[in-house]
N, C-alpha and C positions, 0 to 999 in steps of 0.2 A: 504494500500500500504506500503510494508516494504522497508525501505531505503536500506537494504543490498542486496535486489534483484533488485530493480527497479532504484535506483539512481546511477549516475556515480561517483561523488565525488572523482575526481583525477585531477592532474595537467597535462594538455596535453603537448605533445612534441611540439617543435617549428614548425615542419613540419606537424603537425596534423591539420585537418580542424577545430578542436576545438580551436586552438590557437586564432582564431579571434572571438570566441563566449564566452565571459566572463560569460554570464548568464547561460551557459550550464555546469558549474562545478558540479551542483547538478541536472542535467537533468534526466528525466525518460527514462529508456531504454524501447523503444516501440517495443520490440521484445522478443522472447523466449517463451518456452512452457507454462509459467504461466501467461503471460500478458493478455490473453483473457479469463481466466477461469471465471471471474466475471466482465464483462465490466461495469455494472452499478455502482458497488462499486469503480472500478478503476476511472471512470470519476468523481464521487463524491469526492473522495480523492484528485484527481488532481485539481479539481475546488477549494476545500478548501485550498489547499496548494499554488496554483499559481495564482488563479483568472481565468479570461476568456481566457487567452493565456498562454500556458505552454511551456517551453523548453523541447524538447525530443531528443532522439538519436534513429535513425533508425538502421537497421541491419548494423553491422560493425562500430557502433558508429558514424554514419553520422548525423550531427546536422540538426534539423529542428524545426519549431514552430507548436504546436498543438493548433488550434483555436477551442475552445469548447463553447464559449459563443454564445447564439443564435443571439444577436445583432451584435456581431463581425463577425460571419459567414455571416449574412445578409449583412453587410457592405462590406466585402471582395468580395463576389460574385456579389454585385451590382456595383462595381467599377473596371471593367476590365482594365481601363486605369492606375490604380495604382497596381493592383494585376493581373498579366497577366497569360495566360495559357501556352505559349510556354516555354517548359522545358529547352530550350537551354540558357535561362537566368540564370539558376542555377549557383551559385558562387562556388560550391564545386566539379564540374565535374572532376577536376584533381585528386581528392581523391577517386573517385568511380570506382571500378574494373568492367571490362566488364561482369563478371559473377555475379554481385550483385543481390541478390535474388529479389529485387524490380524493377529490370530493366523492366520487362513487364509492370509495372505501369507507369514508368517515362521515359523510352527510347523514344526519338522523332521518330515519323513517319509522313509522309506527309498526315495526315488524318484530318478530321474535328475536332478531339479531340484537336489538338494543333494549329489549325488555329486561327487567331485573326482578329479583326476589319472587314474591308470589305470582306476579304477572308472568314472569318468565317461566315459572314452573307450570302454570296453566297452559301457556302456548306451546312450550316445548314438550310437555307431557302429551298433549293432544296429537302433535305431529309424530312423536315417538310411537304412540299407540297405533296411529293410522298406518305408519310405515311397517311396524312390527307385524301387522296383520297380513302383509304380503307373504304369500306362500313361497318359500325359498326354491322348491323344486319347479314351481311354475315360473318363477323369475329366471331360473337358469335356462329353462326351455325358451322363454322369450329372448333372452340374450343370444342363445345359440341360433335361433331363427333369424334375428336381426343381423348377426354376424355373417351367417350364410348368405343372406340377401345382399349384403354389401360386397362380400367377396365375389358373388356371382357377377356383380357389375364390372369387375376388373380382372377376374381370373383368366379370361381368355386372352388378355393383353400381354401377359408375360412381364408386366411391370406395373407399379402403382406407387402412390404417395400414401403411406400408411397413417399420416397425420390427417390430411384433409379428406381422404377417401374412406377412412376406416375409424381410427381411434376417436376423432372428434365428432363422429357421427353417432356412435353407438349410445353414449349416455343419454343424449336428448331423445333419441328414438325409443329407448327403453322406458325412460321416465314418462314420456308422452303416453305410452300404453298404460302405465300404472295410473295415470291421471284420467284414463277412460276416453282418450281422444279417438275419433274414428280414424282408421288407417289412412284415408284419403287426405286428412288434415295434417298428418304428421310431417311430410316433407317440407311444407311451407313453414310450419312452426320451428322445425329444426334449423332451417335457414335463418329465420328471424332471431333465434336464440344465439346462433353463432355470430350474426351481425351485431346483436346488441352487446356482446362482450368484447367487440373489437373497438378500440379507442378511435379508430379512423372511420371514415365513410358515414353510413347512415345509422349509427348506433342508437341515437335518440329515437328516431322514427321506428326502428326495429323493436326497441324496448317497449314503446307504446303499443305496438301491435301484439307483442307477447302478453302485456298486461291485459289488453282487451280480450285476448284469447282465454286467459285465466278467468276473467270475469264471466265469459261465456261457459267455461267449464263448470263453474260453480252454479250458474243458472241451469245448465243441463242436469247437474246432479240433483238440484231441487225438483226439476220436472220429471226426471227419469233416474231415480236412485239405482246405483249398481254396486258391483264389488270393486270399487276403486277408491283411491286415496281421498278425493274431494268428498265423496259421499260419506266416508268414515269420519271426516272432519265435521261435516254438517251434523252428523248424528252423535258426536262425542258429548259426554256429560259436561265438558268444559264450556259448552255453549258459545263457541266462537261466532263472531259476526261474519257476514259475507265478506266485508272489507278485510277483516283479519285473515280469513282463509285465503283470499286472493293474494295478499302481499306475502303471506308465508309460503304459498305455493311458488311464488316467484323466487323467494329465497332458496327453497329446495331445488328448484330448477337451475338457478345460477350456481349454487354450491356443488351440485352434482356434475355439471357440464364440464367446465374447464379443468378442475382437479382430477376427475376420473378420466377424462380424455387424455390429459397429459400423463397420468399414471400408466395408462395402457401403452402409450407411445414410448415413454421413458423405459418401461419394462422391456418392450420389444427391442429397443436400441441396446439395452443392457445385455439381452440374450444374444444379440448379434455380435457384440464386441468382446464379451467375456468368454474365454476359452472353456470355462467350466460348464457352459451350457450348450456346447456344440453337439453333444450326444442328444440332448433334448430336441434340438432343432431338426436333427436328422431322423429321429424315430420315436419320439414320445413327448408326454406332457408332464412328466413327473416333477420337473423343476420349476414349473410356472409359479406355484405358490411361493417358493423360496425366492425367486427372482422378484416377484411383486413386493415381498417384504424387504428385500435388500434395497430396492429402489426407494422405499419410504425412508430408509436410513441415509442413502447416498445422494439421491436426486429427487427428494420429495417434491411433489407438484406445488404445494403451498409452502414457499420458502419462509415467508414472513407475514405477520398478520397484525393489522391495526384493529383494535388494540384494546388496551385497558386504560383507565383514567383514575389517578390516585384520589381516593376519597378524602384523605388528609395527608399532611406532611409525614414523611417516614424516611427510613434508610433502607436501601436495597443494594446488595452487592457492593457496599462501601460508598454508594452515591447518596447524596441528599436529594430526595424526591419531594417536590412541592405539591401542595394540594392542586388538583386539576391538571397535573402534568400527564402527557400522553406517553404510554409505554407501548412500543412495538415489540411483539413477541417473535423472537428469532427461532423459529421452529427447526429450520435446517441447522443452524448454528448449535442449538441445544443438542440435537442428535449427534453432532460431531464433538461434543464436549469431552475432552480426554479424561475428565474426572469420573465419568460414568461409562465411557466407551474408548478405552485405550486402543490406539491403532494396532499395536502388536497382538491384541487379543480380540480383534474384530471378528465377530461371528454373528453377523446381522441377519443371516438367513432364518434363524429360529427365534431370535430375540424380538419380541413385539413391544418392548417398553419405549418405543420411539414417541416423539411428540408431534408426529405428522398430522394427527387428527385433533391436535390441541389436547386440553385436559380440563377436568372440572365441569361444572354445570354449563359453562359457555363453550365447551369444546364441541366437536362434531357430535350431535346427539345420537344416542342409541335409537335404532339399530343402523343408522346411516353408514358407518364404516363397514359393517358386515355386508350390507346390500351393495355398497360400492365395490367391495372385494369380489362378490359374486359376479358383478358385471365385468370387472376387469379380468378376473381369472378366465371366465368363459370366452371373452374376446381374444385373449392370448392363446388359449388352448384350441379354439376352433381354427384360428389362422394357421397354427402349426400343423394341425391335422389336415387341413385342406391344401396347404402349400408347403409340404415338408422340405423342399429345397430352397425356400425363400432365403435371400441374402441381400445385404446392402449393395446398391448399385454404384456406390462411390466410397472412397476411403472414409473410415469412421471420423477421422480428424476434420473432414470437410463438412460434417453436419454442423448446422448453425443453431445455437440456442437463442431464443428470443431475449432481447436485452432488458430484462426485468428483474428487480430484486424481490418481487412479490410472488411471481409464478415461475416455475422451472419447466419450460416446455420448448420443443423444437419447432422451427419454422416448417420443416418437412422431414420425412423419413422415406426417401426413395429406395425402393427395393426392386429386385428382379427375381423371376422364378420360371419354371417350366409352365407354359400355358396349360390351364386345366379346364375340364369340362364343367359347366355350371351344374349345380345340384339338380335343377329341374330337368335338364337333359339327361343326366346320368340315371334318373329314375325311370326313363322311358325304356 
């Protein structure tokens, strides 16, 4: 980490938000095109320089704290009474412009994401119950069918981009089915979901269309109750309003899409480039679960998460935290903390104590991690079954990661394979 690029090193003006942050005079600028080039090295350097909690500057030099120690992340996420989720507690809102690039991550909405205490338990409990009612065997069959349909679309070509044509398609298609959408409506919704998560292009318009579709989903569940997630939410004893259900369905859709899609693609990449998995690629699926878990340790899709907000002044990792300060949870950095995962003893294939799904009552709620794993595992296994000789069509070092400190994902995963016969033709 070079000081001239990443550290602030200046005296703030009196009206700057940094005026009240004396520890941030040498803070790391946590933005810019180079910050995410090598996240592993970045986190190691920051840990060596600052310890488990580091002063950082977000876009526009907005101050925050980066919590990268495993124990410190565990402590923060285990104590919502001290480190709360409602972003309206933040003490620098007066300095944050309305078009701030990170507003989609931090802007308050009346969703389960920012609810606290009893209200959070009510909302998260209803979502958890509705998702837990999903039959796992049925879910696996849906995933396998969706994966087969997508592979049929490119199996005869002998080449494909497994990010755009496969990994990023599967989660939205599966979730759309769990939400009870008619098959004919799914392709348009999937396109809008992907567009809404892209910071460029027509993201705002696409998000509006997704919201309108969720409103229609809830209206349809009222008119024709079924065995789907919206109907279960409407019938839940928590008595959620239609508006609450709509916005929480949007949260589920967004939370499932990019992380699960990147989890699938990152795992496939890992299996292509790691010699330990070559046997699996040639003749079996035995190592898919191990590879999926290793990726959560090494290339977790959600690298960092905004965040928590200090309810009162306290000390954390040797740093003095003020009331209302923002804490960014360094999930990937916590996973790499040598205090809990020494490099020479790394055995991440079976160890599931990672922080990739967060922790505590505001972590990824039960049973969402389990359902995401069903989706990701079936996506990997079906691809290896259908295209047993699939391999990268360019050197691994040529693969490009998206330049983000928030999500770890590839631009593309180009592969080649022996052209195969689609499943519908093989059945004839």
